[in-house]
C-alpha angles and dihedrals in degrees: 000000000000090000091051090049091052092049091049092050091049092051091049091050092049090050092048093049091045091051090048093051092047090049091052094046089052091051094043099046098078090049092049090051090054092049088049092052091049089060098043124107112253124002103292125142094194121075146082124320091241111053113238093212107020116204136184093215097110093047093049090051091044088054092051095255132134115244124211113210124216088258091056097254113143115221118200124207108269095206138021097251094164091053088051090051091051091049090049094050093046093051094044094048093050094043092046093047094046094045093049092050093049094043092048098050094041090048090053095050092046092045102045108019120073115210138153113278094020096126093044090051091051090050091050090052092050090051095046094052090060091070115074119229089240090074088066098050096112092046091047092053094048092048097049094041087057093044088052088069089065100041129351089216088076099032138086116314093027125127089211091059090052092051091051091053091050091052091060088070091068093104096089092049092050089059090045095055093038090060089052091051089047090060093060118097112259088219091078089063093053093045090052090049093050088052087056100255118153120228090261092050091049088051094044102044104027112025102038097054088049092049097054093106097054090040092056090049091050092048094051094047093050091045094050091044093052100043090049097045117119112161097057095040093047092061098042100042121067117156118075095236090055099052126110123232093259095051094037093054092067088070088073089063101054129154093262103047137003109220096197096167096052089042092053093052091048090049092052090048089056089065096057099077090045091052092049094048092046091052094047091047091048090055092053089041091061090042091052095048093051093050092044093053090051094047095045 
């Protein structure tokens, strides 16, 4: 019986590992195709997974550098990819930081402070978050087009306008952080009040350190969502120098020519800031979890 159980366990392990490897291969195949296209000669989407004559032309152009072909022809970068990346990172950082600040303060108030209309307000947030922002694209364009007559800073083709729109998606994150605050023992509030702490001091010195893990998660989610957004940015941004990487990359696939190689290199570059932010947030996430477990 023991031998049969060991055989059965070994077979299950082999099948589990095989399924995991197959799953990883399915996920990684599209990414490997994009990498392959970025190193191919020309701008072709069809070809072998391993480029026959790999070239760095598309990467030079994506990084804003001129590329000299073997025949001596100098190719200049067609679009300011690095500028688009800077725009994307700037907008994503401001939107993520703003959304995190609003969501954290609002969640604390809704979780710990009892006031009239609190339940109705929470229900309203729950209903609002069911409707995606894309449903309001026409209204958003009309609003900011009109506001542009007052000040171009809050009009069409403004990064500030785009950040304001992204901040409107904070409702889901308020619910997320509120649920985390609800799980904290109410006795901590009473203990802080007995020690003479004000509500702000309780929030600042007790709840914020404990909420580092969920705050890191919210920041990463907002950052990734903003930096990958296309529909909203595409209607509010117009000039080439103000585009984000997601909206600017569409210029590579115009009606006259599809520059698949250049597009692939730009697409891979768009994942660099996301990876860096995720790694940094993961580091603080682990630190916050360990500190929270000790303080709790």
